[in-house]
C-alpha positions, 0 to 999 in steps of 0.5 A: 793757171799761168797762161798769158794771152798771146797778145801780151807776150809781144810787149816790150818795156819802154826804152825811156826808162833806160835812157832817162839817166843818160839824158840827165848827164847830157843836160848836166854837161850842156849846162856846164859848157854854157856856164864855162862859155859865159865865164870865158866871154865875161873874162875876155870882155873885162880884159878887152875893156881895159884895152879899149879904154886905153886906146880911146885915151891915146886917141884923145891925147893925140887930139889934145896935142894937136889942139895945143892943150898938151905938151910933149912932156905931158903927153909922154907922162900920159902915155906912160900912165896909160900903158902902165894901167893897161899892162897892170904894172907898177913901173914901165921898165925895159923888160916886160915878160908878156910883151917881149917874147923874142929878141926883136920885140925885146929890142923894140920895147926897150927902144920905146921905153927909152924914147918915153924916158927921154921925153919925160926926164930930159927937158927941152925935147919937143915933138912934131905931130908926125913924131907924136903920131908914131909914138902914139901908134906904137903905144897903141900897138903895145896896148893891143898886145897886152893880155 
């Protein structure tokens, strides 16, 4: 009574039914990787936008100084403002935990802030174009090192 034809005894169940669950996990993992990658790129882009804007403004300050539209003192205040904005700090101080990781960097940061303070708070300090280039180059370097 329960005799099957010989041709049907060789049939194997489809493999697709067993792997359907693993395909769902693969799609879920791929989707999560894509979402995390997009968020990382957006975060990096937002961080680098601030840096690029600061570097562009520092270049503009150099051109304004050469053209005679900005004095040395106003330049120092503008550089300090741009760095504060880029570094997201309220006040430029001699210690900055992100930029000054080792002793040479700490001393370089300290001397840079001291020069800016001298330019800002002591009247009569004038800079020549070479000193302005050095100051702005160093400020750009600190802006590039920011987060």
